[in-house]
C-alpha positions as a LaTeX table, in Angstrom:
\begin{tabular}{lrrr}
\hline
Residue & $x$ (\AA) & $y$ (\AA) & $z$ (\AA) \\
\hline
Unk1 & 67.98 & 79.11 & 80.35 \\
Unk2 & 69.28 & 81.24 & 83.23 \\
Unk3 & 72.54 & 80.42 & 85.00 \\
Unk4 & 71.86 & 79.63 & 88.66 \\
Unk5 & 74.31 & 81.56 & 90.83 \\
Unk6 & 74.70 & 80.64 & 94.49 \\
Unk7 & 75.68 & 83.82 & 96.35 \\
Unk8 & 77.56 & 82.71 & 99.49 \\
Unk9 & 77.98 & 85.18 & 102.34 \\
Unk10 & 78.25 & 85.53 & 106.12 \\
Unk11 & 80.57 & 83.10 & 107.90 \\
Unk12 & 82.53 & 82.98 & 111.14 \\
Unk13 & 84.38 & 86.28 & 110.85 \\
Unk14 & 84.50 & 89.67 & 112.55 \\
Unk15 & 83.45 & 90.98 & 109.13 \\
Unk16 & 80.28 & 88.86 & 109.07 \\
Unk17 & 77.87 & 91.80 & 108.91 \\
Unk18 & 79.95 & 93.55 & 106.24 \\
Unk19 & 79.70 & 90.42 & 104.10 \\
Unk20 & 75.90 & 90.56 & 104.40 \\
Unk21 & 75.86 & 94.17 & 103.20 \\
Unk22 & 78.15 & 93.42 & 100.25 \\
Unk23 & 76.13 & 90.34 & 99.25 \\
Unk24 & 72.74 & 92.08 & 99.43 \\
Unk25 & 74.14 & 94.91 & 97.29 \\
Unk26 & 75.33 & 92.42 & 94.69 \\
Unk27 & 72.08 & 90.44 & 94.67 \\
Unk28 & 70.22 & 93.70 & 94.06 \\
Unk29 & 72.35 & 94.46 & 91.01 \\
Unk30 & 72.82 & 91.10 & 89.24 \\
Unk31 & 71.23 & 90.87 & 85.80 \\
Unk32 & 68.15 & 88.75 & 86.52 \\
Unk33 & 67.56 & 88.34 & 82.78 \\
Unk34 & 70.70 & 86.15 & 82.66 \\
Unk35 & 71.04 & 84.82 & 86.19 \\
Unk36 & 68.84 & 83.25 & 88.84 \\
Unk37 & 69.99 & 84.19 & 92.34 \\
Unk38 & 70.25 & 81.49 & 95.01 \\
Unk39 & 71.21 & 83.11 & 98.36 \\
Unk40 & 73.39 & 80.93 & 100.61 \\
Unk41 & 73.96 & 82.41 & 104.06 \\
Unk42 & 76.50 & 81.02 & 106.52 \\
Unk43 & 75.47 & 81.84 & 110.09 \\
Unk44 & 77.93 & 82.51 & 112.89 \\
Unk45 & 77.43 & 78.93 & 114.11 \\
Unk46 & 78.57 & 77.64 & 110.67 \\
Unk47 & 75.10 & 76.57 & 109.51 \\
Unk48 & 74.23 & 77.08 & 105.82 \\
Unk49 & 70.79 & 78.54 & 104.99 \\
Unk50 & 68.97 & 79.29 & 101.76 \\
Unk51 & 65.74 & 81.05 & 100.83 \\
Unk52 & 64.71 & 84.08 & 98.79 \\
Unk53 & 64.02 & 86.07 & 101.99 \\
Unk54 & 67.78 & 86.16 & 102.54 \\
Unk55 & 68.00 & 88.80 & 99.81 \\
Unk56 & 66.31 & 91.29 & 102.16 \\
Unk57 & 68.73 & 93.08 & 104.52 \\
Unk58 & 66.01 & 93.48 & 107.17 \\
Unk59 & 65.79 & 89.71 & 107.80 \\
Unk60 & 69.17 & 89.85 & 109.57 \\
Unk61 & 67.88 & 92.13 & 112.32 \\
Unk62 & 66.29 & 89.15 & 114.06 \\
Unk63 & 68.17 & 85.88 & 113.66 \\
Unk64 & 65.25 & 83.89 & 115.08 \\
Unk65 & 63.10 & 85.02 & 112.13 \\
Unk66 & 65.82 & 83.95 & 109.74 \\
Unk67 & 66.01 & 80.48 & 111.27 \\
Unk68 & 62.23 & 80.15 & 111.19 \\
Unk69 & 61.80 & 80.83 & 107.47 \\
Unk70 & 65.09 & 79.89 & 105.79 \\
Unk71 & 66.05 & 76.27 & 105.06 \\
Unk72 & 69.16 & 74.61 & 106.50 \\
Unk73 & 71.14 & 73.04 & 103.67 \\
Unk74 & 74.42 & 71.46 & 102.67 \\
Unk75 & 76.15 & 71.14 & 99.30 \\
Unk76 & 75.56 & 67.92 & 97.41 \\
Unk77 & 76.96 & 66.70 & 94.08 \\
Unk78 & 75.22 & 64.08 & 91.97 \\
Unk79 & 75.74 & 63.08 & 88.33 \\
Unk80 & 77.94 & 66.10 & 87.70 \\
Unk81 & 75.36 & 68.57 & 89.01 \\
Unk82 & 75.48 & 70.66 & 92.18 \\
Unk83 & 72.63 & 70.94 & 94.64 \\
Unk84 & 71.67 & 72.39 & 97.98 \\
Unk85 & 70.20 & 69.53 & 100.00 \\
Unk86 & 68.11 & 69.83 & 103.15 \\
Unk87 & 69.33 & 68.42 & 106.46 \\
Unk88 & 67.57 & 65.95 & 108.71 \\
Unk89 & 66.19 & 62.45 & 108.31 \\
Unk90 & 64.22 & 63.06 & 105.12 \\
Unk91 & 66.73 & 64.82 & 102.89 \\
Unk92 & 65.58 & 66.45 & 99.71 \\
Unk93 & 67.03 & 68.71 & 97.04 \\
Unk94 & 66.12 & 72.33 & 97.74 \\
Unk95 & 67.96 & 74.13 & 94.92 \\
Unk96 & 70.32 & 73.40 & 92.05 \\
Unk97 & 73.22 & 75.77 & 91.37 \\
Unk98 & 75.55 & 76.11 & 88.40 \\
Unk99 & 78.22 & 78.30 & 89.95 \\
Unk100 & 79.04 & 79.67 & 93.42 \\
Unk101 & 79.80 & 83.33 & 94.05 \\
Unk102 & 81.51 & 83.86 & 97.42 \\
Unk103 & 81.00 & 87.40 & 98.75 \\
Unk104 & 82.66 & 86.87 & 102.08 \\
Unk105 & 85.15 & 88.88 & 104.10 \\
Unk106 & 87.80 & 87.89 & 106.62 \\
Unk107 & 89.16 & 84.79 & 108.29 \\
Unk108 & 87.48 & 81.38 & 107.98 \\
Unk109 & 85.89 & 82.35 & 104.65 \\
Unk110 & 87.85 & 84.80 & 102.46 \\
Unk111 & 91.21 & 83.28 & 103.41 \\
Unk112 & 90.90 & 80.18 & 101.22 \\
Unk113 & 88.86 & 78.11 & 103.67 \\
Unk114 & 85.61 & 78.41 & 101.72 \\
Unk115 & 87.39 & 78.17 & 98.37 \\
Unk116 & 89.02 & 74.89 & 99.47 \\
Unk117 & 85.63 & 73.50 & 100.46 \\
Unk118 & 84.16 & 74.39 & 97.06 \\
Unk119 & 87.19 & 72.89 & 95.28 \\
Unk120 & 86.78 & 69.65 & 97.22 \\
Unk121 & 83.17 & 69.34 & 96.08 \\
Unk122 & 84.11 & 70.46 & 92.58 \\
Unk123 & 81.79 & 73.47 & 92.33 \\
Unk124 & 83.01 & 76.24 & 90.00 \\
Unk125 & 83.20 & 79.57 & 91.80 \\
Unk126 & 83.87 & 83.25 & 91.22 \\
Unk127 & 87.09 & 84.83 & 92.45 \\
Unk128 & 90.53 & 83.76 & 93.56 \\
Unk129 & 91.62 & 80.19 & 94.17 \\
Unk130 & 92.72 & 78.80 & 97.54 \\
Unk131 & 96.30 & 80.00 & 97.05 \\
Unk132 & 95.38 & 83.53 & 95.99 \\
Unk133 & 92.81 & 83.86 & 98.77 \\
Unk134 & 95.25 & 82.62 & 101.44 \\
Unk135 & 98.11 & 84.84 & 100.28 \\
Unk136 & 95.82 & 87.86 & 100.15 \\
Unk137 & 94.70 & 87.36 & 103.75 \\
Unk138 & 98.04 & 86.99 & 105.54 \\
Unk139 & 99.71 & 90.41 & 105.76 \\
Unk140 & 103.07 & 88.90 & 106.69 \\
Unk141 & 103.33 & 86.30 & 103.93 \\
Unk142 & 102.13 & 88.76 & 101.29 \\
Unk143 & 104.81 & 91.26 & 102.35 \\
Unk144 & 107.46 & 88.55 & 102.11 \\
Unk145 & 106.31 & 87.77 & 98.59 \\
Unk146 & 106.32 & 91.46 & 97.64 \\
Unk147 & 109.86 & 91.78 & 98.95 \\
Unk148 & 110.96 & 88.73 & 96.96 \\
Unk149 & 109.46 & 90.35 & 93.85 \\
Unk150 & 111.07 & 93.71 & 94.74 \\
Unk151 & 107.69 & 95.41 & 95.11 \\
Unk152 & 107.58 & 98.38 & 97.53 \\
Unk153 & 106.36 & 97.86 & 101.11 \\
Unk154 & 106.91 & 100.09 & 104.12 \\
Unk155 & 109.44 & 98.92 & 106.79 \\
Unk156 & 107.87 & 96.36 & 109.14 \\
Unk157 & 108.44 & 93.54 & 111.61 \\
Unk158 & 106.27 & 90.66 & 112.71 \\
Unk159 & 106.01 & 88.08 & 115.49 \\
Unk160 & 103.74 & 85.44 & 117.01 \\
Unk161 & 101.68 & 86.17 & 120.12 \\
Unk162 & 103.66 & 83.74 & 122.28 \\
Unk163 & 106.91 & 85.49 & 121.34 \\
Unk164 & 105.57 & 88.74 & 122.74 \\
Unk165 & 103.99 & 87.14 & 125.81 \\
Unk166 & 107.25 & 85.31 & 126.63 \\
Unk167 & 109.69 & 88.13 & 125.82 \\
Unk168 & 107.97 & 91.47 & 125.35 \\
Unk169 & 111.19 & 93.46 & 125.91 \\
Unk170 & 112.79 & 91.94 & 122.82 \\
Unk171 & 109.84 & 92.96 & 120.62 \\
Unk172 & 109.69 & 96.45 & 122.14 \\
Unk173 & 113.38 & 96.99 & 121.34 \\
Unk174 & 112.79 & 95.98 & 117.71 \\
Unk175 & 109.87 & 98.40 & 117.43 \\
Unk176 & 112.03 & 101.19 & 118.85 \\
Unk177 & 114.63 & 100.45 & 116.20 \\
Unk178 & 111.88 & 100.53 & 113.52 \\
Unk179 & 110.93 & 103.98 & 114.78 \\
Unk180 & 107.69 & 105.60 & 115.94 \\
Unk181 & 104.95 & 106.22 & 114.97 \\
Unk182 & 103.95 & 102.68 & 113.97 \\
Unk183 & 100.76 & 100.84 & 113.07 \\
Unk184 & 100.01 & 97.60 & 114.94 \\
Unk185 & 97.86 & 95.07 & 113.06 \\
Unk186 & 96.53 & 91.52 & 113.39 \\
Unk187 & 98.11 & 89.72 & 110.42 \\
Unk188 & 95.02 & 88.11 & 108.93 \\
Unk189 & 92.07 & 90.44 & 109.58 \\
Unk190 & 90.51 & 93.03 & 107.31 \\
Unk191 & 88.22 & 96.06 & 107.57 \\
Unk192 & 90.77 & 97.78 & 109.86 \\
Unk193 & 89.71 & 95.58 & 112.81 \\
Unk194 & 92.24 & 95.49 & 115.67 \\
Unk195 & 94.47 & 98.15 & 114.12 \\
Unk196 & 96.05 & 100.88 & 116.27 \\
Unk197 & 98.36 & 103.81 & 115.55 \\
Unk198 & 101.07 & 103.96 & 118.23 \\
Unk199 & 103.08 & 107.16 & 118.63 \\
Unk200 & 105.09 & 106.32 & 121.75 \\
Unk201 & 106.35 & 103.25 & 123.55 \\
Unk202 & 103.91 & 103.91 & 126.41 \\
Unk203 & 100.97 & 102.90 & 124.19 \\
Unk204 & 102.61 & 99.92 & 122.49 \\
Unk205 & 101.69 & 97.14 & 124.90 \\
Unk206 & 97.99 & 97.99 & 124.88 \\
Unk207 & 97.93 & 98.05 & 121.06 \\
Unk208 & 99.74 & 94.71 & 120.77 \\
Unk209 & 97.50 & 93.05 & 123.35 \\
Unk210 & 94.44 & 94.32 & 121.48 \\
Unk211 & 95.75 & 92.84 & 118.21 \\
Unk212 & 96.53 & 89.55 & 119.98 \\
Unk213 & 92.85 & 89.17 & 120.88 \\
Unk214 & 92.16 & 88.74 & 117.16 \\
Unk215 & 95.17 & 86.84 & 115.81 \\
Unk216 & 98.21 & 84.73 & 116.69 \\
Unk217 & 100.43 & 86.63 & 114.26 \\
Unk218 & 101.04 & 90.37 & 114.61 \\
Unk219 & 102.60 & 92.81 & 112.14 \\
Unk220 & 103.95 & 96.26 & 113.02 \\
Unk221 & 104.61 & 98.77 & 110.24 \\
Unk222 & 106.49 & 102.04 & 110.22 \\
Unk223 & 103.90 & 104.74 & 109.56 \\
Unk224 & 104.35 & 106.52 & 106.24 \\
Unk225 & 105.07 & 110.25 & 106.52 \\
Unk226 & 102.73 & 112.75 & 104.85 \\
Unk227 & 100.25 & 109.91 & 104.37 \\
Unk228 & 97.73 & 109.72 & 101.57 \\
Unk229 & 95.72 & 106.47 & 101.19 \\
Unk230 & 94.58 & 105.46 & 97.72 \\
Unk231 & 92.89 & 102.33 & 96.38 \\
Unk232 & 92.77 & 100.74 & 92.95 \\
Unk233 & 90.60 & 97.81 & 91.88 \\
Unk234 & 91.68 & 95.11 & 89.42 \\
Unk235 & 89.46 & 92.86 & 87.30 \\
Unk236 & 90.87 & 89.82 & 85.53 \\
Unk237 & 92.81 & 86.58 & 85.92 \\
Unk238 & 96.38 & 85.41 & 85.26 \\
Unk239 & 96.00 & 86.10 & 81.53 \\
Unk240 & 94.91 & 89.74 & 81.64 \\
Unk241 & 94.26 & 92.50 & 84.17 \\
Unk242 & 92.20 & 95.67 & 83.90 \\
Unk243 & 92.42 & 98.49 & 86.45 \\
Unk244 & 89.72 & 100.84 & 87.69 \\
Unk245 & 89.88 & 104.51 & 88.51 \\
Unk246 & 91.94 & 105.32 & 91.60 \\
Unk247 & 90.25 & 106.68 & 94.71 \\
Unk248 & 91.67 & 108.77 & 97.52 \\
Unk249 & 90.05 & 107.66 & 100.76 \\
Unk250 & 89.27 & 110.29 & 103.37 \\
Unk251 & 89.54 & 109.34 & 107.02 \\
Unk252 & 88.49 & 111.08 & 110.22 \\
Unk253 & 91.49 & 109.42 & 111.88 \\
Unk254 & 95.16 & 108.89 & 110.97 \\
Unk255 & 94.24 & 105.90 & 108.81 \\
Unk256 & 91.03 & 104.53 & 107.31 \\
Unk257 & 89.18 & 102.95 & 110.22 \\
Unk258 & 86.35 & 100.43 & 110.49 \\
Unk259 & 84.06 & 103.34 & 111.42 \\
Unk260 & 85.13 & 105.29 & 108.31 \\
Unk261 & 84.43 & 102.29 & 106.11 \\
Unk262 & 81.14 & 101.05 & 107.47 \\
Unk263 & 79.56 & 103.20 & 110.18 \\
Unk264 & 80.10 & 106.72 & 108.85 \\
Unk265 & 77.20 & 108.77 & 107.57 \\
Unk266 & 74.12 & 110.28 & 109.07 \\
Unk267 & 72.71 & 108.85 & 112.27 \\
Unk268 & 70.09 & 106.17 & 111.70 \\
Unk269 & 70.97 & 105.67 & 108.03 \\
Unk270 & 71.63 & 102.16 & 106.72 \\
Unk271 & 75.23 & 101.25 & 106.06 \\
Unk272 & 76.19 & 100.81 & 102.42 \\
Unk273 & 79.51 & 99.14 & 103.21 \\
Unk274 & 82.58 & 100.49 & 101.45 \\
Unk275 & 80.31 & 102.32 & 99.02 \\
Unk276 & 79.50 & 104.81 & 101.82 \\
Unk277 & 83.13 & 105.69 & 102.60 \\
Unk278 & 84.22 & 109.30 & 102.09 \\
Unk279 & 86.38 & 109.42 & 98.98 \\
Unk280 & 87.68 & 111.60 & 96.19 \\
Unk281 & 87.57 & 110.15 & 92.66 \\
Unk282 & 89.90 & 110.41 & 90.92 \\
Unk283 & 92.58 & 110.62 & 93.60 \\
Unk284 & 94.53 & 113.86 & 93.87 \\
Unk285 & 97.83 & 112.40 & 92.71 \\
Unk286 & 100.03 & 113.18 & 89.74 \\
Unk287 & 99.57 & 111.29 & 86.45 \\
Unk288 & 102.97 & 109.65 & 87.03 \\
Unk289 & 101.99 & 108.33 & 90.45 \\
Unk290 & 98.59 & 107.22 & 89.13 \\
Unk291 & 100.31 & 105.24 & 86.38 \\
Unk292 & 102.64 & 103.64 & 88.93 \\
Unk293 & 99.71 & 102.62 & 91.15 \\
Unk294 & 97.90 & 101.13 & 88.14 \\
Unk295 & 100.93 & 99.10 & 87.04 \\
Unk296 & 101.73 & 97.96 & 90.58 \\
Unk297 & 98.12 & 96.80 & 90.94 \\
Unk298 & 98.46 & 94.52 & 87.93 \\
Unk299 & 101.75 & 93.13 & 89.28 \\
Unk300 & 100.28 & 92.45 & 92.72 \\
Unk301 & 97.27 & 90.75 & 91.14 \\
Unk302 & 99.49 & 88.38 & 89.13 \\
Unk303 & 102.09 & 87.73 & 91.84 \\
Unk304 & 99.43 & 86.69 & 94.36 \\
Unk305 & 97.52 & 84.47 & 91.88 \\
Unk306 & 94.34 & 86.54 & 92.19 \\
Unk307 & 91.22 & 86.33 & 90.03 \\
Unk308 & 87.89 & 88.10 & 89.67 \\
Unk309 & 87.83 & 91.52 & 91.33 \\
Unk310 & 90.17 & 92.69 & 94.06 \\
Unk311 & 90.99 & 96.07 & 95.58 \\
Unk312 & 94.60 & 96.96 & 96.33 \\
Unk313 & 95.27 & 99.62 & 98.93 \\
Unk314 & 98.30 & 101.92 & 98.87 \\
Unk315 & 100.12 & 104.29 & 101.20 \\
Unk316 & 101.72 & 107.32 & 99.55 \\
Unk317 & 104.11 & 109.89 & 100.95 \\
Unk318 & 102.60 & 112.92 & 99.25 \\
Unk319 & 105.83 & 114.92 & 99.70 \\
Unk320 & 108.22 & 112.42 & 98.08 \\
Unk321 & 105.48 & 110.69 & 96.00 \\
Unk322 & 106.86 & 107.32 & 97.10 \\
Unk323 & 104.26 & 104.55 & 96.80 \\
Unk324 & 103.99 & 101.59 & 99.19 \\
Unk325 & 101.67 & 98.59 & 98.79 \\
Unk326 & 99.49 & 98.30 & 101.87 \\
Unk327 & 97.43 & 95.18 & 101.16 \\
Unk328 & 95.09 & 93.53 & 98.65 \\
Unk329 & 91.45 & 92.74 & 99.39 \\
Unk330 & 90.68 & 89.57 & 97.44 \\
Unk331 & 86.93 & 90.01 & 97.94 \\
Unk332 & 86.64 & 93.74 & 98.62 \\
Unk333 & 83.77 & 95.42 & 100.43 \\
Unk334 & 80.95 & 96.18 & 97.98 \\
Unk335 & 83.15 & 94.41 & 95.39 \\
Unk336 & 84.59 & 97.88 & 94.67 \\
Unk337 & 81.76 & 98.60 & 92.22 \\
Unk338 & 82.05 & 102.31 & 93.06 \\
Unk339 & 85.53 & 102.33 & 91.44 \\
Unk340 & 84.24 & 100.85 & 88.18 \\
Unk341 & 81.11 & 102.92 & 87.63 \\
Unk342 & 83.12 & 106.16 & 87.06 \\
Unk343 & 85.04 & 104.26 & 84.36 \\
Unk344 & 81.81 & 103.39 & 82.55 \\
Unk345 & 81.25 & 99.91 & 83.92 \\
Unk346 & 77.90 & 99.68 & 85.81 \\
Unk347 & 77.72 & 97.27 & 88.73 \\
Unk348 & 75.53 & 94.89 & 86.72 \\
Unk349 & 78.23 & 94.63 & 84.04 \\
Unk350 & 80.98 & 94.17 & 86.64 \\
Unk351 & 79.13 & 91.22 & 88.18 \\
Unk352 & 78.53 & 89.77 & 84.71 \\
Unk353 & 82.25 & 90.05 & 83.92 \\
Unk354 & 83.18 & 88.32 & 87.17 \\
Unk355 & 80.85 & 85.38 & 86.53 \\
Unk356 & 81.99 & 85.09 & 82.90 \\
Unk357 & 85.64 & 85.04 & 84.05 \\
Unk358 & 84.87 & 82.31 & 86.58 \\
Unk359 & 83.23 & 80.12 & 83.93 \\
Unk360 & 86.23 & 80.61 & 81.65 \\
Unk361 & 88.67 & 79.76 & 84.46 \\
Unk362 & 86.69 & 76.64 & 85.32 \\
Unk363 & 86.74 & 75.45 & 81.70 \\
Unk364 & 90.51 & 76.06 & 81.46 \\
Unk365 & 91.10 & 74.27 & 84.75 \\
Unk366 & 88.98 & 71.30 & 83.64 \\
Unk367 & 91.42 & 70.70 & 80.77 \\
Unk368 & 94.32 & 70.08 & 83.17 \\
Unk369 & 95.25 & 66.64 & 84.55 \\
Unk370 & 94.68 & 66.29 & 88.31 \\
Unk371 & 94.51 & 62.51 & 88.75 \\
Unk372 & 95.39 & 59.26 & 86.99 \\
Unk373 & 93.21 & 56.27 & 86.17 \\
Unk374 & 95.90 & 53.93 & 87.53 \\
Unk375 & 95.07 & 52.68 & 91.03 \\
Unk376 & 98.35 & 52.09 & 92.88 \\
Unk377 & 96.49 & 50.41 & 95.73 \\
Unk378 & 95.22 & 47.66 & 93.42 \\
Unk379 & 98.71 & 46.13 & 93.62 \\
Unk380 & 98.73 & 46.03 & 97.41 \\
Unk381 & 97.72 & 42.72 & 98.99 \\
Unk382 & 96.74 & 43.12 & 102.64 \\
Unk383 & 99.05 & 44.27 & 105.42 \\
Unk384 & 101.95 & 42.18 & 104.07 \\
Unk385 & 101.65 & 44.00 & 100.80 \\
Unk386 & 101.84 & 47.30 & 102.64 \\
Unk387 & 105.15 & 46.31 & 104.22 \\
Unk388 & 106.58 & 45.63 & 100.79 \\
Unk389 & 105.10 & 48.87 & 99.55 \\
Unk390 & 107.08 & 50.86 & 102.11 \\
Unk391 & 110.32 & 49.53 & 100.68 \\
Unk392 & 109.33 & 50.33 & 97.08 \\
Unk393 & 108.26 & 53.88 & 97.91 \\
Unk394 & 111.58 & 54.79 & 99.62 \\
\hline
\end{tabular}
């Protein structure tokens, strides 16, 4: 009997369309001899849809067509099984799923929000837990953790939007002390959205205000000299980690932009997500630096409580060969399959490994104790009992 995999994608995120590309790629490569694919699309108005037509990238060109043919659904658990149930007065079960596979990018989905929803229902899912997903999304918190673990990050500062709006001069002085050029980023976005390279103070305000349109928390990093950007993917869980080949990403700008990642290529051609990015594999770095990147990737994966497949991005000073962790991508664009195929792992096998890991993690987690049979409230008698309870709980 085939395992029914619910591929979840879309969501309220500036990376919505990128999620669609990544998900359609994955659905086209899953081993259909072992798995039955159940597409689950989250529209920008937070409505869940299902239907086999959602596996076709062309359906997303006209959202009205999608709404006409796909079914609106919600998750439903009954007798230990997981279903997609139709909405409306006459509810009915549309599909049954065994495991969820989130292929989502950005805030409101990749940041632990969707994972928390699935945990609440109890559905097993592929990838990182709520904690790992949340840590991997917030560029400030992850840097603080890296510093605590003595892992290398470039010099940076951070602040909330109101701090800048109320006292911009104070922030500008701190940036001057950090030293130009700098990179201004929204703290919780991905795909290089809202990121600006600032070379002089004259351009700083515009860059910060642009970042503020996307996020309440802003991070500013000292730009690495003689910059080379490399990426390494990791597959595993807390017990073991395996690293991919290392890529050197080629940008038309001073850093890898959204356009480089998703829009580059010949005019009129369909985007292939991160798989279409200009890259050199393996990266043109020394064996010693490559080994350091590989080992750092495993450390980052464990420290942030990640699982499944992630991609960790690095900034390297090619003159000094000093390596800085840029950020992890807990659900990377195209699931980084292009970094595993050169190592002899076809995309179909990578997806199989991810699902197998998720099933193993779910079984291990099911053995842990999360609640007790004892009902404390059974000893409480009305409102008077609650007053007594307050005293006992102090």
